[in-house]
C-alpha positions in Angstrom: -34.4 125.1 60.0 -32.8 125.3 56.8 -33.1 123.7 54.2 -30.4 120.9 53.6 -29.3 121.3 50.7 -26.6 119.1 48.5 -23.6 119.4 46.6 -20.9 117.7 44.0 -17.9 116.6 45.2 -15.2 114.8 43.4 -13.7 111.2 44.3 -10.2 111.7 42.5 -9.5 115.1 43.6 -12.3 116.3 46.5 -13.1 119.4 44.9 -17.1 120.5 45.4 -19.2 122.2 42.7 -22.9 123.1 43.1 -24.0 121.6 39.5 -23.3 117.4 38.5 -21.1 117.4 35.1 -19.7 114.1 33.6 -16.1 116.1 34.4 -14.3 117.6 37.3 -14.1 120.9 36.5 -10.4 120.6 39.1 -8.7 117.4 37.7 -10.2 117.3 34.7 -11.5 113.2 35.3 -15.1 111.5 34.0 -18.0 110.5 35.8 -16.0 111.0 39.3 -18.5 113.5 40.7 -21.2 112.1 43.5 -24.2 113.6 45.7 -23.1 114.6 48.9 -25.0 116.5 51.8 -23.5 120.4 51.9 -22.4 120.9 56.1 -24.7 123.6 57.2 -23.2 126.6 58.3 -25.7 126.9 60.7 -24.9 123.7 62.7 -24.5 124.6 66.5 -21.5 124.2 68.8 -23.1 120.9 70.5 -23.8 119.3 67.2 -20.5 119.9 65.1 -18.7 118.1 68.8 -20.7 116.1 70.3 -19.6 112.6 70.4 -21.9 109.5 69.5 -23.9 109.9 73.1 -25.3 113.5 72.2 -23.2 114.6 75.3 -20.2 117.1 75.6 -17.0 115.8 74.7 -13.8 116.7 77.3 -10.1 116.2 76.6 -9.4 113.6 78.9 -5.7 111.8 80.2 -5.9 108.3 78.7 -5.5 106.1 82.0 -8.3 108.4 83.2 -11.0 107.1 81.2 -13.2 105.3 82.7 -12.8 101.2 81.8 -16.1 99.6 82.4 -16.7 96.0 81.4 -17.6 94.5 77.9 -21.7 92.9 78.1 -21.7 90.6 75.2 -25.0 89.0 74.2 -24.7 85.9 72.5 -26.6 85.2 69.2 -27.0 81.5 70.2 -24.7 80.3 68.0 -21.5 79.3 68.6 -19.3 79.3 65.2 -21.0 83.1 65.0 -20.4 84.4 68.4 -16.6 82.9 67.6 -16.1 84.8 64.3 -17.7 88.4 66.9 -15.1 87.7 69.2 -17.0 85.7 71.7 -20.7 87.3 70.8 -22.6 91.0 70.2 -21.4 94.1 71.8 -24.0 96.7 72.3 -23.9 99.5 70.0 -21.4 98.0 67.8 -22.8 97.8 63.8 -21.6 94.6 62.0 -21.4 94.6 58.0 -22.1 91.0 56.6 -21.3 90.4 52.7 -21.8 87.9 50.3 -23.1 86.5 47.1 -26.8 86.1 46.7 -28.9 82.9 47.8 -25.3 82.1 50.1 -27.5 82.4 53.5 -27.0 85.7 55.0 -30.9 86.8 55.2 -30.9 82.8 56.8 -28.6 83.3 59.6 -29.8 86.7 60.9 -33.4 85.5 60.2 -32.1 82.1 62.6 -30.7 84.5 65.0 -33.2 87.3 65.7 -35.5 84.8 65.8 -33.8 83.0 69.1 -32.6 86.6 70.3 -36.1 87.6 69.9 -37.4 85.5 72.9 -35.2 86.8 75.7 -34.9 90.6 73.9 -36.7 92.7 71.8 -35.2 92.4 67.9 -36.0 94.1 65.0 -36.2 92.7 61.6 -35.9 95.5 58.9 -36.2 94.0 55.0 -36.3 96.5 51.9 -36.0 93.5 49.4 -38.8 91.0 50.2 -41.8 91.7 51.6 -43.3 90.5 54.6 -45.3 87.4 53.7 -41.7 86.7 52.1 -40.3 86.8 55.1 -42.9 85.5 57.0 -43.1 82.4 55.2 -39.2 82.1 54.9 -39.5 81.8 58.9 -42.1 79.3 58.8 -39.7 76.8 56.3 -37.5 76.9 58.5 -39.5 76.2 61.5 -37.6 79.3 63.2 -39.9 80.5 66.6 -41.3 83.5 65.0 -44.2 84.6 67.8 -41.9 87.7 68.8 -40.0 89.1 66.4 -40.8 92.0 65.7 -41.0 92.8 61.5 -40.9 96.6 59.7 -40.5 96.4 55.9 -39.5 100.5 55.0 -36.1 101.8 52.7 -36.7 105.3 53.8 -33.9 105.3 56.9 -35.6 108.2 58.2 -39.0 106.3 58.6 -36.8 102.9 59.9 -34.8 105.2 62.6 -37.9 106.4 63.8 -40.4 102.9 64.5 -37.1 102.0 66.2 -37.1 104.4 68.9 -39.8 103.6 69.6 -39.1 99.8 70.1 -36.2 100.5 71.3 -34.4 96.9 70.1 -31.2 95.7 71.5 -30.5 93.4 68.0 -31.5 95.1 64.3 -31.3 94.0 61.1 -31.1 96.1 58.2 -31.3 94.1 54.9 -30.3 95.1 52.6 -28.0 98.8 53.0 -27.9 98.8 49.4 -31.7 99.3 49.2 -31.8 102.1 51.8 -32.4 105.9 50.9 -32.9 108.7 52.5 -35.0 112.0 51.9 -32.2 114.9 52.1 -30.6 113.5 48.6 -32.1 112.9 44.9 -29.8 109.9 43.6 -31.3 106.5 43.1 -31.6 103.8 46.1 -28.1 101.9 46.4 -26.2 105.1 44.8 -22.6 105.7 46.3 -23.6 108.9 48.5 -27.4 107.3 49.0 -25.6 103.8 50.3 -23.0 106.5 52.5 -25.4 108.9 54.3 -27.7 106.0 54.8 -25.3 103.7 56.4 -24.2 107.2 58.6 -27.3 107.6 60.5 -28.1 104.1 61.0 -24.4 103.9 62.5 -25.3 107.1 64.7 -28.7 105.3 65.6 -27.2 102.7 67.1 -24.4 104.1 68.9 -26.8 106.6 70.4 -29.3 104.2 71.5 -26.6 101.1 72.3 -28.6 99.1 69.2 -26.5 96.1 67.9 -27.2 96.3 64.1 -26.4 94.1 61.1 -26.2 95.5 58.2 -26.1 93.4 55.1 -24.8 94.9 51.6 -24.2 93.4 48.0 -21.6 92.1 46.7 -19.5 93.0 43.0 -18.5 90.7 40.6 -15.1 90.7 41.8 -16.9 89.5 45.6 -15.7 93.2 47.2 -18.6 95.3 49.0 -20.8 97.1 46.4 -20.8 100.6 47.4 -18.2 103.3 49.0 -15.7 102.0 50.5 -15.7 104.4 53.2 -18.8 101.8 54.0 -16.2 99.5 55.8 -14.6 101.8 58.0 -17.6 103.1 59.4 -18.5 100.1 61.0 -17.7 97.7 64.2 -16.9 94.8 62.0 -17.0 93.6 58.4 -17.8 90.1 57.7 -18.3 88.1 54.3 -20.2 84.8 54.0 -18.8 82.5 51.3 -20.2 79.1 49.5 -20.8 78.1 46.7 -24.5 77.4 45.3 -23.6 73.5 44.7 -21.7 72.9 47.7 -23.8 72.5 51.4 -20.8 74.0 53.5 -20.9 77.7 54.0 -17.9 79.5 55.7 -17.7 83.3 57.4 -15.0 85.2 57.9 -14.6 88.0 59.5 -11.9 90.9 57.6 -12.5 93.4 59.7 -13.5 93.1 63.8 -12.9 95.7 66.3 -13.8 93.8 69.6 -12.4 90.3 68.3 -9.3 89.0 66.2 -10.0 89.4 62.3 -9.5 86.1 60.3 -11.6 84.2 62.3 -13.8 81.6 60.6 -16.8 80.0 61.3 -18.3 77.4 59.8 -22.1 76.4 58.8 -24.0 73.6 56.8 -27.1 74.5 54.5 -29.7 72.2 55.4 -33.4 72.3 54.7 -34.4 73.6 58.1 -31.6 76.4 58.1 -27.8 76.8 58.7 -26.5 74.2 61.2 -23.4 74.6 63.3 -20.0 72.9 62.0 -18.6 72.1 65.6 -15.4 70.0 63.8 -14.4 71.5 61.0 -10.8 70.0 59.8 -13.5 67.0 59.2 -15.8 67.5 56.8 -12.6 69.4 54.8 -10.6 66.4 55.4 -11.1 63.4 52.1 -13.3 60.4 52.3 -12.0 58.2 50.3 -10.5 54.7 51.5 -6.9 54.7 49.1 -5.1 57.5 48.9 -3.9 59.1 46.0 -1.2 61.0 44.5 -0.7 64.8 44.3 -3.1 65.0 48.1 -2.0 66.1 51.1 -3.0 67.7 54.4 -1.6 71.1 55.5 -3.0 72.9 58.6 -3.8 76.6 58.2 -4.5 79.5 61.2 -7.9 81.1 61.2 -8.4 83.7 63.5 -7.8 81.5 66.7 -7.8 77.6 65.7 -5.9 74.9 63.3 -7.9 73.6 60.7 -6.5 71.2 58.7 -7.5 71.5 55.1 -6.1 69.0 51.9 -4.8 70.2 49.1 -4.8 68.8 45.6 -2.5 69.2 42.9 -2.9 68.0 38.6 0.2 67.9 36.7 -0.8 67.2 33.5 1.3 67.2 30.2 0.7 70.3 28.5 -0.6 70.2 24.6 -0.2 73.7 24.0 2.6 76.7 23.7 1.8 78.1 27.1 1.1 75.5 30.3 -1.8 76.0 32.9 -1.8 77.6 36.1 -5.1 77.1 37.6 -4.9 77.7 41.9 -8.9 77.6 43.4 -8.1 78.5 47.3 -4.9 79.5 46.2 -3.1 82.4 45.8 -2.3 82.1 41.5 0.9 84.2 42.0 2.4 82.8 44.8 1.8 79.3 42.8 4.1 80.4 39.9 7.0 81.3 42.5 7.0 78.4 44.2 7.1 76.2 40.1 10.2 78.6 40.2 12.0 77.8 43.6 11.0 74.2 43.0 13.1 74.3 39.6 16.1 76.1 40.9 16.2 74.4 44.0 15.1 71.2 43.8 15.9 70.2 40.2 12.0 69.7 39.2 10.9 71.4 36.1 7.2 72.1 35.0 8.1 74.0 31.9 5.8 71.5 30.0 3.7 70.6 32.3 -0.6 72.3 33.3 -0.6 72.2 36.6 -4.0 73.1 38.9 -3.9 73.4 42.5 -7.3 73.2 43.9 -8.2 73.6 48.4 -11.0 70.7 48.9 -14.0 72.1 50.4 -13.8 75.6 48.9 -12.0 76.6 51.4 -9.5 79.7 50.6 -5.3 79.8 52.2 -4.4 83.0 51.9 -1.5 82.6 54.3 2.1 81.1 53.7 2.7 78.5 55.8 0.9 76.4 52.6 3.5 76.5 50.4 5.2 73.2 51.6 1.9 71.8 51.0 1.4 73.3 47.6 5.3 72.0 46.8 4.5 68.2 47.4 1.1 68.0 46.3 2.8 69.1 42.8 5.9 66.4 43.0 3.3 63.7 44.0 1.1 64.4 40.9 4.1 64.9 38.5 5.8 61.7 40.0 2.6 60.1 40.2 3.7 59.0 44.1 1.3 59.0 46.9 1.8 59.7 50.2 0.7 58.7 53.2 -2.5 59.0 54.2 -1.2 60.1 58.0 1.3 62.5 56.2 0.7 66.9 57.3 3.0 69.4 56.2 3.2 72.7 56.6 5.5 75.7 56.4 6.5 78.8 54.6 8.7 78.3 51.7 11.7 81.7 50.8 13.1 82.6 47.2 16.5 80.8 48.5 15.0 77.8 48.9 14.9 77.3 53.0 11.9 76.7 54.5 10.7 79.5 57.5 8.4 78.8 60.6 5.2 79.9 60.6 3.2 81.4 63.7 1.7 78.5 66.3 3.9 75.7 64.9 2.8 73.9 67.6 -1.0 74.0 67.9 -1.5 72.9 64.8 0.2 69.7 65.3 -1.7 69.6 68.4 -4.5 69.7 66.1 -3.2 67.1 63.6 -2.4 64.4 66.4 -6.2 64.3 67.5 -7.2 63.8 64.1 -5.2 60.6 63.5 -1.9 62.1 61.6 1.0 60.4 62.7 3.6 61.7 60.6 4.4 65.6 60.0 7.1 67.7 57.8 7.5 71.2 59.1 9.9 74.2 59.6 12.9 72.9 62.1 11.7 75.8 64.4 8.5 74.7 64.7 9.2 71.5 66.2 8.1 71.0 69.6 10.4 71.3 72.7 8.3 68.1 74.0 7.3 64.9 71.8 3.8 64.4 71.0 2.7 61.3 71.5 1.7 58.9 68.3 3.6 61.2 66.1 7.0 61.9 64.3 8.1 65.1 63.3 10.4 65.5 60.8 12.1 68.9 60.9 13.6 70.7 57.6 15.0 73.9 57.1 15.5 73.2 52.8 13.8 72.0 50.1 16.5 69.4 49.4 15.5 68.3 52.7 12.2 67.7 52.1 13.3 66.3 48.6 14.9 63.7 50.5 12.2 63.3 52.4 10.0 62.2 50.1 
């Protein structure tokens, strides 16, 4: 069998050279050559044209493709199943990333310990020793009798051991510590991460093993390593949460077997992560008396509405440049909405510092929070206390119009369940039938919102 050779490819122009250099000889870009595996000319026809199953590929009509029922495996955690799309699919590969200490290993260890009671599971750790994982499981009081554990970082040994164990679900923690003998670069490099992940994905597809890959994140919050890593897997999950906050949020940004932007909420306790069945309740305020600058909005996460509280603090600036800070919201959209408020509402904040925050550490990126953001700013600027049972949502356009958002009636029904009695919403989102116990105020322009307030 011919020896595998490695070459260096340019990430900018795709040129291939046999030796590493600081500058690409074709495009002239610097520090862009990464090690990769040279394609073997001796590859047989079956290896070049076979699918994941190893069988010969054939051209079929789309209508002739056999449709088998997708068998899903419940993880034992409803919130995790929701994010995955009602459970694990055999042969799927899930990449989960998050900040250090957020609870990625805790979540997967809990999941595998529960699944190991009914099916074979394998936990591969490249960052911790077997003793550390065992102590972690004992501290969380998990059923550890049947979970199989492997401490290894070489991908060839991992796949060989998995072929003998035949696990239904396997975890590799983490992909940045795994390496292959084919490449000479250090573990964690672009080429090592890409090739190691490719071998693990190939193994999962051939054997039908559900595979979890734990990934590190950069200081910007993105998954470390090559971007192609996210394209190779079936689902990408982000585990979010601050170290001083007991609540954790897991979000799906890619899912071939379910909805994206689905949200699962957990609470970190002494015995591990616990599911939060009613996340809207924890993100609402706990104080008794209503305060100025606070309003509740209904955002849509995946397949369900979520009620969150938006807080604003508007204060006189003491410098030449007023500050604009948004936590959990898009800062650039805040600047735009303040300009709309000045142009179409006659409310100026050019000499005021504006601070915005979404309670609970939730990130709201959809435009349905525009109306809540503007109302919170006006409430804080004028020190006007809003009704604690008021809910609002809607997108605000540059012309001052209030635009409808998807799933408006579901948002209103969720708010009614939590005791909200009044809602300011776009006219197109008004329900066809009245909602019991709730007064819905339709608006079409920003000027109408100011009149209602």
